[in-house]
Structures are given as structure tokens and as C-alpha cells.
N, C-alpha and C positions, 0 to 999 in steps of 0.2 A: 237206828231210825226203820219203823216198819209200817208198809201200807197195806192193809187188809184187803181181801177179795181182789187180789191181782196176782198171778204167776210172776215170779220174779227170777232174776238172775242174781245170785249174792257175788259181789266182788270185793274182796278184801285188800286193803291199802295198807303196807306197813308204814307207820308215821315214824318220824324221828324220835318221839316222845316214848315209843314201844308199845302205844296203844294200837288198837285197830277201828278202822271205820267202814261200815258196811252200808253201802249203795243199793238200792233196789232199782234195775233197769227192766221195764217191760219187755217180755220177750215177745217175738213174733211167731206165732204158730206154723206149723207146718203146712195147713190149709191156705193161712194168711199168704205163706210164702208162695205158695203154687198159685194162688189166685191174682199175685201182683203180675200186672200187664208187663211184657218185654217188646222191645222195638227191634224192627230190622230196617235197615236201609237198602234200597234198591235204587240202581242207576237207571234213568231213563234215557234211552238214545233212538233218536229217529234215523232210519235208513231209508233215503230216497234220493234219486237222481242218477247222474252219470257218475259222480265222483272223477274228475279229471286228475290226469298225472301231474306231478309237479307243484311247485309252489304257487299260490293263488294269492294275489295281492288284496288284502282286506279293503272295504268300504269304510267310510266314515264311522258307522256304527256296528262294525263286527263283519264278519265273513260273509260275502255275498254268494259264494259257492264254496262248499265244504270240499277240500281236496282229499284224494284217497290217503295220502300221508296222515292228515289231521284225523280222518276218521280212524284209522289204525292206532293212532296216539291215544285218542280217547278209549278204546277198546282195551288197549295195553294198561292204561291207567287203572280201569275197572279190574283188570286182572292182579295188579299190585295192591289195591286199595283194602286194606284190612277192616274198613269201617263198612264196607258192602258185604251184604249176604248174597245179593245177586243183581242180575242186569235184565230189564226189559227191554227188548227191541222192538221198536214200532216200526213195521214195513211199510211204506206208503206209495210204493211204486218206484222200482230201481230200473234203470237202463245201462247196467253196467256189462262190460265183456267178460270173457271166460276167466281172463287172468285177475281181473279185479274180484270176481266171485271167488276165486280161491283165496286169494289174500283175505278176504272178510271172514271166509269160513275157519280159515287157520286163525285168525285172530280170535274167533268166538271159541275155538277149541282150547285157546289157551287160558281163556277166562274160566272155562269149566274145569281145566286141570288144575286151576288154583282153588279148587274146591269151592267155586260159586255157581249157582244155578243160573241159567240164561232161559227167558222165556222169550219166545217170539210172538207178538200179536200183529197178525197179518190183516191190513186194512183191504189191500187189493192184492189178489194173491196170483200174480202171473208165474211163469216157469222160474225165472231169475230170483223171484222174492222167495218162492217155495224152496227153492236150492239152499238159499242162505238160511231160511228158517230151520232147514232140516239139519243143521249143524247144532242147533239149540238142545236143551233138555226136552222142552215142551213147546208145542205150538197149538195156539189158540186163535181163533177166528170168530167174529160175531156171527150169530146164526143167520144174518142176511146177507153175508159175504159170499162169494163164489169162488172157488179154487180152479184156476184155468192152467190145469197140466195138461197140455195136448201134445207135447212131443215135438218135432222138428219140420221146418218146412223151409226149401230154399227157393225163392222167386228171384229170377234173373230178368229184369227189363231190357229190351233191344229196342234200338232207335232207328234201324234202317230204314223201316218203313217211312218214319218221320221225315229223315233225310231225303228219301226219295220223293216225297211231296214237296219238299222245299227246294229240290233239284241240288242238293249238297251232296259232293261225292267223296265219302272217307277213303282214303287212300294210305292204309297203315301196314306196316310190315312188322315182323316178330321173328325171334330167334327161340325155339324150343316150342314142342307141340302142345304143350300145356301152358304156354303164356297167352292167356286168353283175355288180357286186358283190353284189346281191340275188339273183340266178339259183339259186345253189345252194340258197336257203331257199325259193324259190317255185316253182321247176319241178323236172323229174324228167329233164331231158336240156337240153343247150346250144340256144339261140335261133340262129337263122341269123346275125344279126350278130356273136354271140359266136363261133361255129365259124369265120366268116370271118376274125374278129380273129386268133384262135389260130392258123389254118393259115398267116396270114402271118408271124406271128411265128416259128412253127417253121421256115417256109422259110428265113427269113434266118439263124437258128442253125444249120439245117443248111447252108447256104450257108458260113457262117463255119467250121463244123468242117471242111468238105472242104477249103477255101481253107488253112487252118491246116496241115493235114497234108501236103497237096499240096505247098505251098512248103516245109515244114520236111523231109519225107522224100524229094524228089525224084521224087514220083509224080504221074501225071496225076488229074485230077479223076475220070475214068471208073474209073480203078485204085483209087482211096480208097473211091467210091461201093461199087463191087462188093465190096471187102473188107468195109464195113459192112454190107452185105446178106448177106454170108458167115459173119458172126461168132456166136459168140464161137469164140477159137481157145486151143490149147495154145500154149506159147511157141515150141516148135519150128516149128510151122506159121505163126506169126506172122512169124517170120524169114524163112522161103521167100517170104512174101508181099510181104517189103521193109518191114514195120511196125516191126521192131525189128532191132538190129543183130546181138546176140550172146543166149547162153543161158549162164549163169554164177550161181553162188552168190556170196553178198556176200565170203565169204573168198577168192574167185578172182580179185576185181576187181584186185589189185595186179599179178598176172601179165597178166592181160586188158589192163591200161593201158600195160604196159612191152614185153610181148612175153614169150613163154615162155623164151626164151633170155638175156634181158636180166639184166645184173648190177646194174641200177639199183634202189634200195631205196625203196618206198613208203611214205612215213610218212603214215598217214591221222589226222586231227587231230578226234576224235570231238567232237561238241557244238561244232563250230567257231563262235566269236563269240557263242555262247549265254551270256548274262549271268546270272550267279547273284547272288542278294542278299547284300549284305554283312550277314551275321548275328552279327558280333560285336558284342554289345549290352553289353560290359563297361564300367563306369565312367561318368562323367557324360556323355561323348560318344555312348556306346552306349545310354543311357537317353533322351537326346534324339533319337537315331535311331529307337528302338522307339516313342517318344511319336508322331514324325512319321508313321512307318507306319500306326500305328492311327488317326491323325486324317485319314489320305488325303493325306498331303503327300510328294510324290515329290521326293526331294533331286535326283535326276538331271534334274529338270524345272526347276530353278531357273535364272533368266535373268539375264544381265548388263546392261550399260548401253547395247549397240548397237542397232541398228534391228532391229525384230521383224516377222515375218508371223504373224498369229494365225490357227491352223487350228482351225475350229470343227467338231465331229464331230455331225451330226444322224442319228442311229441309232434306228430302232424305230419304232413306230406312234405317231402325232402325238395327244396328249392334254392337256388342261388340267391344271395342276399341276406338280408335281415328276416327273423322270425316274425309273424303277426299272428294276432290272434283269430283271424278269419280271412278267407279267401273269398272270391267272388260270391258264393253262396253259404258261407258260414264255415268252411272247413279249415283248421289250423294250419299253419304253414310253419315247418322247421327250417330256417335259413341257416345256411352252411357258415355265412359270416358269424352270425350269433353263436352257433355252435362251436366253431374253431376257437373263437375268442374265450368261450367258457373253458375249453381244453387247455389252452395256452395259461390261462388263470390257475389251473389246478397243477399243471406242469411246474410253474415257476414258484409255486409256493413250497417251500421246504418242510413245512409242517404236514404237507398233504401226502401220506405214505402209500396210497392207493387210489384208483379210481373205479367207481361203480356206474355203469352207463345203465339207464333205465331206458328201454326202448319200447315205444309204442307208436309206431309208423308203418305205413303201407309201402314207403319207398317214395320215388319220384325222379328227380334228375339223377342221371348217371353220373355226371361230371361232379354235380355237388356231392354225392354219396361218396364219390372217390376221394374227393378232397377231405371231406370229415373222417374217412378212414384213416388217411395219411396222418392228420394230425393227432390221431389216438396212438398210431404206430410209433410217431415221434416223440410221444409225451415224457417217455423215460421213466413212466410209474407202471406199476401192475395194474391190468386192467381186467375188472370183471364185469359181465353183461348180464343184466336181469331183463328179460323180455317180458313184456305186459301183454295187452290184447292182442297185438298185431306187432310182428318185427319180421315182414316179408320184404323180398326184393331189395330195394334200397335200405330198408331197414335191416335186414339180415348182411348187406354188404357191409354196413358200418359195424356189425357185430362180429363178424368172422375172424378178426384178428386177435381177438380177447384171450387172455390166458385161460378163461373158463366161462362157458355160457350157462346160464341157468334160464330155463324156461318154465312157464306154468303148464299145467297138463293140457289146458284149453289153447294156449297161445297159438295163432296163426303165424308161421313161419316158412322159410325156404322161399319158393318163387324165383329162385335163381335164373332169371331170363332176362330179355331185352325186347322193348317194342319201341317203334319210331313211326311217324307219319304225318299226315296231315289232313285236313278237311278242305276239299275244293269247293269255293263258292261262287264261281263264275256263273254257274246256271242260275243260283239264286239272285246273283245281282241282275241277270238278265230279266228274270220275272219282275223284279221291281223297277226295270227300267235303266239300269247302270250298265255301261258299257265300258270296255277297257281295251286300250291299245298298248301293244308290247314291242319294244325293241331290245334285242339281246346280243350278247357276245358270249360264247363258250357254249359247249354241248349241254352242260348241267347246269346252267345259270337260273334256271327256274326250278332248281331241286325244293327250295322251301317257299316258294311262292304259294300265297293262300289260294289262287285263282285257278289252277289246273292239277290234274294228277300227275303222277310220275312219268316221265318217258320211259321208253325201254333203257337208254343209257342211266338216267337218273335212278331207276329202279335198282339197277345193278350196283351203282355206286353206293346207294344207301344200304342195301342189303349187305355189301361188304363191310360198310363202317359198323353195322349192327353185330356182324359176326366178329369183328374185331373187339367190340366193346364186351360181348358175350364171352370170348376167350379169356379176356383180362379178367373178367369178373370170376370165371370159373377157376382160373390158375391161381388167383389169390385166395379164393376159398378154399381149394385143396390145400395150399401151402398153410393157411390158417387152422385147418382143422388135421392136419398132418396125415392127409389121406391120398392114395394114388389118384392121378389126374382123371383116368378113365372111370375109376369107380365113383369119383366125386360127379363127373359128368353125367354119369347115368341119373343120379339123383336130382341132378338140375333139370334143365330143359322146361325150366318156369313152373315146375310141380309145386303145389302147395300143401304143407303138412300141419298137423297139431303136434303142439310140442311133445305130447306121448309117442307120437308117431315118429317125430324128428329125433328123439333120444334113441330109438331102436336102431336107426340106420346112421347115427353119428353125426348129425347135423348140429346137436347141442350136448352138453356134456351131463346136465343133472336137471331133474325137476326140483323147484323150488321158489320160494318167495323172495320178496326183494330183501328183507331183513337177512335170509339166509345168505343170500349173495353179498352183503355188506359183512357179515360174519367172516365169510371165505375170503374177502378182500382185506380184513383185519388181520388174517394169518399170512396172507401174501405180503403184506406191508409191515409184518413182523411187530404189530403192536402186542405186547404182553396181554394174555387174557384177563388179568387182573387190573390192567390199566385202562383208565376211561378214555374216550376218545370223541372227537366232536364229529358232526356231519357239515360238509360245506356244501351247501345246496347251490346248483348252477342250472342253467342261467337264471338271473333275477326275473322276478315276473313282471308283466308290464305295468308300469305304474299308472295310478289314477291320471296323473296328468296326460299320459300317453293315450289312456282310454278315452279321454275326454276329446283331446285335440289331433290324436294320431301322430305317427311318426313319418319320415320322409320315405319309407319303402312300405308303408302299412297301406290297406285300403284306406278310402275315404270315410268320413263319418255317414254319408249318404248310403255307401254300400252296406255299412254295419247295420244301418237302420233297416236298409232291405232285408237282409237276411234275418233279423230279429222278428220283422213282420211277417214274411213268409212263415216262419217256424210257429208264430202265435196262430196264423189263419189255419195253415195246415203242415203238421209236422210231417206228415207223408210225403206231399209235395215237395216241401224242402230237402228232405232226404233224396229225392230223385234229382233235384236240381243240382245238389252236392256232387254228384256223380259226374254231372257235365263240366264239373271243375278239369276233368281231363281235357276238354277243349282248349281251356285256358293253358294247362301245362303243355299241350301240344304245340301251342302257338309261341312258347317262350323257349322250350328246351327241344332239343334235336333228338336226343336219345333218352328213354326213360327205363328204370328199373323200377317199376310199378306193381304193386297188388293188384290182381285182375278182378277181385271182388271183396265184399264185405258179407260177414255172416253175423247176424243179428238176431236173438232170440228173447221173444217177450214172455 
């Protein structure tokens, strides 16, 4: 068979009868092969918000708030997905801390190491957004965007003048010259030790910022510092300085990726690896699923029969009782009862070979911290600590007995010190027409009365109490860190350090991410490297039922609504009011191991 006027490939088939049959198959020319369009798949992931630690219970139609672990899972999947050519990270404004920043950057680098390109498209360019973006291959901004890279600034509000106006008398004692938790309530400006401490922390953070940008963007440290000092910039000017690579709108990214003349088709997979809740609640199976959801049972977390690593999240201000999603003005509370129950669950589970404690806490109650520390000590399992954004004071207390402590470079930790006291409100009561009569027995009966400050004998007694708590704290820290007591005590005195600083002085063992801590726990638990293991995530998140109707120990729905309303009206005011939660803590706890301040960078 012959077809004229057509280039052919001749293929012979040997037939059983011994003859041959020739078929003419149209050949594709080299030009036609080259002109054939190809396609690349790119995952699209939005990076925004705070990324809370620990498991977050999903809503009826999917995750209300994406947790850090789920964001990391999506990036890990992208790294392993052979169908992807690259990932587009759409940064829309993050409020992550320094540890979460490092976790995200590490995950991005993992994607790149697996021979995938990562493009960052920055919609809102604040410092944290830019630092995350700088871990990518390319940084792109729309021409109308502004890169707000301004360096660091510490602002501490002091309330003494307000208390003077209200005739409220803060009477707060401390052990450790750097334990400055009470200063905002007793002073009008920073003490010299407080200023020295803050300056050292900002110096280290500024060094980290410059190193991250310099290494990622191929700029000298001097160029980076000069750029920071000259900011902010419009996108075009940021490109001239080498801070970003291109200006383009989001719809222009496909051509930017492949080149203007390329015929390669870029398929962008929106919401890449974003898991949606299966909301088919029909039939008996659906009813069981709905009941699980409202009871706080996450079916995706059901574990099998293999070895396990328990990952226990310690997030929020430490208090006695049960954990709750928010205190008076919205700060999360880490309850000792909830935490100890989670530790006991891990300890009793024979399949759990080790415990990883992920700490993101500024501390709180000294008693609750000690009880939580004891539960870990008696667990009988290897314990590895992974420090998040903050693991200070009580957050350090519960960490110090671990077999190994991992911190992120920007973790705030240390603050080994004690504070205690009260706010005397008798003057305020008199201003508003309330008088109080007192009958007492015992020299120190008014020690914790909210009406008056400490008498001389009460002050002596409370100071001795705080010194005893401080000695207990430092002795246990020295034992846990295997350090001479005198050497450890010099590092204590309430001083706060970054993770990088803490590593140099021996308060932590290693800089690393949560996954690196889990890997180390696998080794301690003697789980073979080639054997799979499961993660047992504890404690369980608050169920939708509890979120709707509250728990016996949680704040009322009215208080939750107040917190949400304040945050919507004025996030800045909401943040200031959260700091006044210390007043609530002081009214409930006699001695506090509490982080003296919070460092946030926008």
C-alpha cells in the first residue's frame, strides 16, 4: 500500500504466511515536534495570618484557621509531588513569630532542593513577608506594591501614670534584675537592665535579618543594611536595589515563569494540597462523622498499630486548671490539668516510644509550671523539646528536664526568674464611693488582699517566698542542663535570650525545626530509620461544641465575643489589652514565672 505526497515510516510485519505487509505511518517533523505545546503544573499556596501551633479543629466546611503543621504538610507534599514543576507562594500578610518564620523558610528550601522552582508573589510586603519570600528562587511584586522593610523597633507601653490617675497602687516584687515583667505597671520607662536586655535581643534579630537577606539575595551585609535604612520602597525601586526580581501582576506570572515567547502552558493549581472537610453527612456513616466532628474527634488523626512519637503542644500562658482558647482579652491559656492529662496519655501508651514537646509559651503560674515539669520527668519516655516563637520563664521551666532541647534561631527563651505581687485598689474604690472595713488576725493576713499594698512584714514574707521559688527554678535548671549551679544562676536572673544566644551559653542544645526534633526523638525511641512511625498529636483541639457553648473552665461566650469585637475594631488596642491579662494572672496566682515582654515584627 502506497500513499503519495506523504513522508512515511515503513514498518514491516512478518506474517505467519511468510509474506510481509508494509504500512505507511505519517511522520511528525522535527519542527512539528518542537511546536507542540507542553504543560507545567505549578501549585499555588497562599501564605497569610498567624499560623497557630498545634492541631486546629476544622469547621463544617473546612479549616477555619490553617495551623503551622498543615501549612508545612502542604509544602512537604509539594516537595515530593513529581507532577509539579514549581510552587507559587502568594504572600498576603503574615503575623508569624521568628520560629514559625524559620519553619516556613526551611520548608521552602526543601521544595527547592527537590529540583522545583518556588516563586514568591508579594501582595503586602512587610518584613516577615519579605523574609519568607527571600527563601524562594524569585520574588515578584505588582508595580503598585510597597516593600516595607524598615528594620526593628521595640516599643514598651508603661501604665504607671494610668494607675496613678486611677489611684491604683501596683506592689510587685521580683527576683532577678532582668525580670522586668512588672516594669510596665510600676515604672514610666525602661530600667537600665531592661534596656540592655532589649538592645541585645534586637541586635541579634537585626543580625539574623541581614544574614537571611544577604545569603538569599546575594547581597553584601552593607548593601542590605543600607537598603533597610533607606526603606520603604515601591516595587520598581526595590527591583533596582536587587531586593526583588520582577514586577508583575498575578495573572502575568505564567508568562514570567516560562518566558514571553514560550508555548509552554502553565497550569496553576489553586489551593494546592488544601484539604477540605468531607461534609457528606448522609446516612449512618455521615451521622457518625458529624458526631465525631462535634465531639472533637478528628478522624484523620486515628492511629494504627505501629510505633508512635507523641507530639504534645504547650501553647499559651500557663495557668492551673484546663486549657482554653482565650483569656480575658483573647490570649490563649495553657492549663496544667489539660497538659498533664496529655502527658499521662502518652506515657501509658506502650506504642509511644518518645515524646516531643513543642513549646510556644511565655510562662505564667510557677506552681502549674512545676506540676507540668514533674509530669514530663515521670513519664518514663525520652523527651525532646522543640521551642517555637517563645519558650521563656515557665515555658523554659517545663522544657529544662528534656533529653535534648531544640530551639529556632529566633526563639525567645530563658527568663529564668520569678515575679509576684498585686494591684492595690483601695484608692480607686474610694474615688468611686466604695469604702471597706477590715478586721484581721495575724501579722500577714493582708498579704494577698487587693485593697492595700504590702506591709513591711508582708513584703519580707513574700520576698522570701519568691526567693525560694527562684532557687527551686534555678536548681532544677542547673540539674536539667547538667551545669554548675553558680554558672547557671549567672545566666538566669530573669534575662531573656534568642535561640542563637541561648545555644552559645548552653541553655539549649541545638538549633533546629520541629521535624528535626521529631527525627531526634525517633533515634532516642530506637525506631529503626527504615520503619514508618505515626505522630500522636496531643492534646486534642477544642471541639466545635465546646467552641459554641464553652467549657466549665473556659471563659464565657460573651467574653469571647468581646475579644473578637475588640480585635476587629482595633488590633493595636486589642494587643495592648491582652498585656493587661497580667492583672488577671496576678489575681489568681501568687508567684509567676512569666515572660516580661513580647517582640513582634511587622
